[in-house]
Structures are given as structure tokens and as C-alpha cells.
N, C-alpha and C positions, 0 to 999 in steps of 0.2 A: 350395405354394410361398408364401414370404413376399410380402406386398403391398408391403413396403418397397423403395424404390429409393434408389440413392446419388445424392445431390445434391452438386454441386461448385461452389466459388467460387474466384476468383482476384483477388488484389489486388497491386498493385505500385507502386513509387515509385523514381525516380532520385535518388540521394543524392550530393552533392558532397563525398564523404569517402572515405578508403581503405576497401577491402572488409574489411580486418582490423578496423578500428574498428567498423564496422557489425556484423560477426559477433560481436565481443566483447560488444556491448550485448545481442544476442539470446541469447547463450550464458549470460550471468549472470542466470539466472531469479530469483535471490533479490532482485535489485534492481528487478525489474519493477514492484512497487508504487510505487517512487519515480520510475520513468521512464515508465510507461505508465498513462494515466488509468483504464482499466477495471479494472486489477489492484489488489486490496485487500491480499492477503497470499499469500506462497508459502512453503511448508515443504519443504525437501529431505529426503525420507525415506530415500533410498538413492542412492549414486553410486560409480562406479568410474572416473570420468574421461571415459569415452566413452558411458556409459549412466547414466541417472538416473531416479528416481521422485519425483514432486512432488505435493504436495497444494496446491491452488490455490483461492482465493476471488476472485471478480471480479463486477463489475456486468454485467448483460445486460438491456437494455431496462428499466432502472430497478429490476431485481430483483437480489438477491444470490444467486449460484450458486456451488456448490462441487463439486469433482471431483478425482480423482487421475489423473495422466497419467504415461506413460513417454516419455522422450525419448532419441533416439540422436543423438549429436553427432559430426559428421565435420568436423574443423577443416581438413583438407587440401582438401576439396571445398567448404568453407564451406556446409554443409547441415545442418539439424537436422530430423529427423523426429519427430513426436509422435503419440501415440494415447491417448485417454482410456480408463481401465480401466472405470470405472462412470460413464457420463455423467450429468449432471444432466437431469432432466425438462425438456422433452419428448423429448430425444434418446435414440435407441437406440445410436448410435455416433457418434464424432467423432474425426477425425485430420487430419493434414496435414503440410506441409513448409515450412520456411523455406529460401530459396535466395538466396545472395548472389553475384552475378555481377560480377566486376571489369570496369570500363570505364576502363582505364588506371590510373595510380598513385594518383590522387586522386578517383576517382569509381566508382560501382557501381550496379547495378540490384538492388533487393531485391524478391523475389517471395514472397508468402504464399499457399499453397494450402490449402484446406479440403475435406474430404469428410465427409458426414454422412448418417445415416438417422434417420427419425422413425417411431415406432410407428404402423403402419397407413397411413403416408404421408399423414396428415391434412393437408389443405391449409392450414388455419389455423396448425397447429404448424410446418409447413415455412416459411410466411411469417414466423412469429415468429423462428425460428432464422436465416433469411436476413437479417432486419433486424438482429438482435443481432450476427451475424457481420460484416455490412457495417459497422455503426457502430463496433464494437470494432476491427476490422482497420484501418479508416481512421484511428482515433485512435492506434493503436499505430504504424502506419507514419509518420504525421505526426510523432509525437514522436521516433521513431528518427531521422528525417531532421533534425529540428531539433537534437537532441542531438549527432548524429554530425557535422553540419556545423559545430558549435561545439566540437568535441572538445578543441581545444587550450586552451580556457578552462573545460572541464568541472570540472577539479579545483578551480578557484576558486569555482565556483558551487555545488558540492555540499559539504555539511558534515554531520558526525555528531558527537554529543557525548552525554554522560550525566551525571546527578547521582544520588547515592545517600545514603541515611540508614540509620543503624543503629537497630533497634527491639528493645527489651527486652519482647517480648510475642509472642503466638502469630501465626503466619503467616496463620491462617484469619481473624483479625480484620482484618489489613491488607488481605487480598484482598477481604474483605467490603466494606470502605470504598471500595476502588477500583472494585469491580464495581457497587455501588449508585449509579451515576452519576446516576440520576434524583433523588437526594437532594442532589446537590452545591450547588444554589442556596441551600439552607439550611445547608450545612456548609462550603462553600468560598467565602471572601469575594470572590474575583475572578471567580466565575461568577454572573452576574445572571439568566440564563434558560437552561433546558435542556429540550428536548422529546425524548422517547425512544420508539422503537418497537423491538420484538423480533420480527422475522418468523419466527425459529426459535430454539430454545435455543442459547445461546452466540454469537448474532449480534445486535449492538446497532447501531441507526442513530440518530444523534443530531444535533440542531442546538443550538448553544450560543452565547450571548453572553458574551464575556470582557472584563473591565475591564483596561486597561493602566495603567502607572505614572502617566501624565499625566492619567488620569481618562477617557480616551476609551474607546469600546467597539467591538469588532469581532465579527462573526458568522462562525462556522465550522460546517461540516457534516462529520461523520465516520462511518465504519463501524468498529466494534470487533468483533474475534473473541476470545472468551474461552476460556481453557484452564484450568479450575479445578484439575484434577489436577496440571498442571504449574506452577500458580500463576503464570500469565502472562496478560496481556491485550495484544494487538497492535491497532494501529489505523492508519487512513489518513484524512487529511482530504480530503474530496471537494470542499469549497469552502474555499479558503485565503485568508488575508490578502494584501494587495497585494504584499508583499515576497517571497512564496513561490509558486512555481509547483507545488511538491509538498512534502508533509510527511507522513512516516510516523513511527511511534513504538511503544514497547513499555514496559509496566510489568512488571517481573519481580521475583520473590522468591526468595531463597536462604536456607534455614533451616539453622542448625547448633545445636550444643549450648547456646550461650549467647544465642541470639536470631535475628534475621532481618535480612538486608541487602536493602533495597528500592531498586530502581534504576529511574529514568525515562530512557529512551533516545530521542533524536530524530535523524532524518535529514531533510535539507532540500535542495531545489533552489531557489536564489535566483532571483527574477525581476528580472533586471538592468535592464530597461527602466523599472521603477518606482522605482528607488533615489532619483533626484534629486527625483521627485515627492513621495516620502514623507519623505526625510531632508534635502532641501535641495540646492541646485545644486553645492555643493562635495563632496558625499558620493560615495564610490566603493564598490567591492566590500568593501574592508577594513572600512569603517564599517558597511556592511550586515551583514557576518558578525558583527561585534561586537554590533550592535543586536539581531539575531535571537537570538544566543546568550544575551544577557542577558535578553531578554524571555521566551523560552521557558523558560530555566533558572529564572528567578525564579518563574514560575507553577507549574512542575512541582515545584520544591523546596518551595513553600508547600503544595502538595497532599500531598507526601510527609510533611511535618512534621505535617499534620493527620491523616494516616493513622497516623503514629507515636503521636500523642496518643490517637487512638481505640483503638489496639491496647494501649496501656499503661495505659489507664484501667480502673478497677475496674467501672464500669457502662457497658455499651455505649451509644454515642451513636446515637440514632435520631431521624430527622425526625419531627416531630409529625404 
């Protein structure tokens, strides 16, 4: 008989928002990286409306973990059950349920249940999983509460946009430039410092100092997930500038018979409480949206144009 036993955890929070709003945030897993601090990236692999299969990357006790989960969504009961197919080590199994219980028209109780097993029921591994589950669950529920309770303003605070350039050169050269982020301080003028670690192939953790148009510098930390065969790199900033509470993005390449279209996409949640501190006492959300759009678009377009020059050049540009 297996020595493993099932461990269970329960986390809950009361939210001053309609149950439907809270359920909608949980159901839309593709936006979790933008809404939930631990989540780095989510890929929807399959979906029929009530059942879906997801590939997920998230932080756990400072490490990047990845797994595939199946979810069953019950909108009528406002319940979502999930089960990991192949859990990340040290887990042998992991699953649970999201439950949204209405408390009148404008409030609800959100409950998150987990059950898991660990190989051999090793005490240290159990403690590690319990710590990661507790930390991530508290962060997720806290953000759901904050976002849901401000749901009427969420459309103003969330913004997405993209910039593209056309490249007359091979997609492989463009992807190479975007992937070799460790070389950016010598290749990209607005990047003054970049430290990179790669805990596993395809996952990059980086800390970067970026120069702004006024000559000031800000530091960001990001996790990037690279898909070379799909010619995509997705990322999430885990430490953001003052005006953003969340920032996710993607570099993507589409090749055709005449060249490559390279696109930089950004999604942002604005940090409203810092607007006047950064932009002045008269600034509001409209000014903040414009400032962030211009700042991010300027830097990403500059990088896109450098990637274009690299791909179109006869001799590959390499850092010394």
C-alpha cells in the first residue's frame, strides 16, 4: 500500500462584489498572469466551454514550476474543479475546487480547496508544498478581492496594445535577437543592465535596468517562457514600475513568403494610487494610460527595429 496520504488545505475570503464578477475572474484563466501574482503564463490547450485543458507556469516558493491541468467549469453553481495531469515535483497529485457562494446581490464568499499527495509523504516536501500553496492561495484570493471590489473601474485600469514591424529577413534571425536577452545591454540602447538565469531550457529569469525618455532609470524583474518552434516569447514582470501593478507581454513572429511580421504585445494593470505621485497632482487615469502606452511602445518599438536591422544585415550582430 502506498505511503502517500492526501493533504488538504482551505483558503477563503469575503468579497464585496457580485458572485458573477468573482466567478468571471476565476473562469478566465488566460488572464491569470495579469491578475494573479504567482501566475507567469497560461496556455489553453483544449476547451469545449465547460471543460478545458491548460498548460501553466507559476512561481512557487521562488521557483518556476510548470504543469498541465484539466478544469471543469460549472457556471450555474459557480464552481470550478481542477486536477493536474502531471504535477511538478515534489507533487504526486494536486487538485481542488474554486467555490463562489453568493452573499446577497453585491457580496460573496470565495473558497479555494486543495488536495495533494507527495511521493513517500516526505515531511520536508509536504511542508514545501503547504508553504507554496498557502503563499500562492493568499496572493490569488487577495488579488481577486481587490480586482472584484473595483470591478466597475477595471476596464479603465486594464489596457492592452501592440506594435509591429515588417522584416525582410529570416524569422530565425529575429527570434535569435529577441531570445539572446543577455546581450541586450550591448545591443539595445535603452537597456543599461541585465542579469539573466535560466533554471531550465526555455525559461529565463531576468533583472533589467531600463532608461526612460527623460534619462531616468527603472528596474524591472521578469520571467520569460520561450517557444522557439512557435517563434514566440511570453513574459511577465514580477517587479514592476510604480505606475503598473501588473505587466505581461509577448514577442511573436509570423512568417510569410515575403518576410516576417514581428509584434510586441503588452497587457497592463495600472496602479491608480501612484498616478499623482509619478505624473503630478493634475494627472488622472487618461494621462496614465497615455504615458504607459507611449513609454512601453517606444521601448518595444526600438527593440523591434533593432531586431529588424539584425535580421536584415548580411553579417550577424554578436556581442563581443
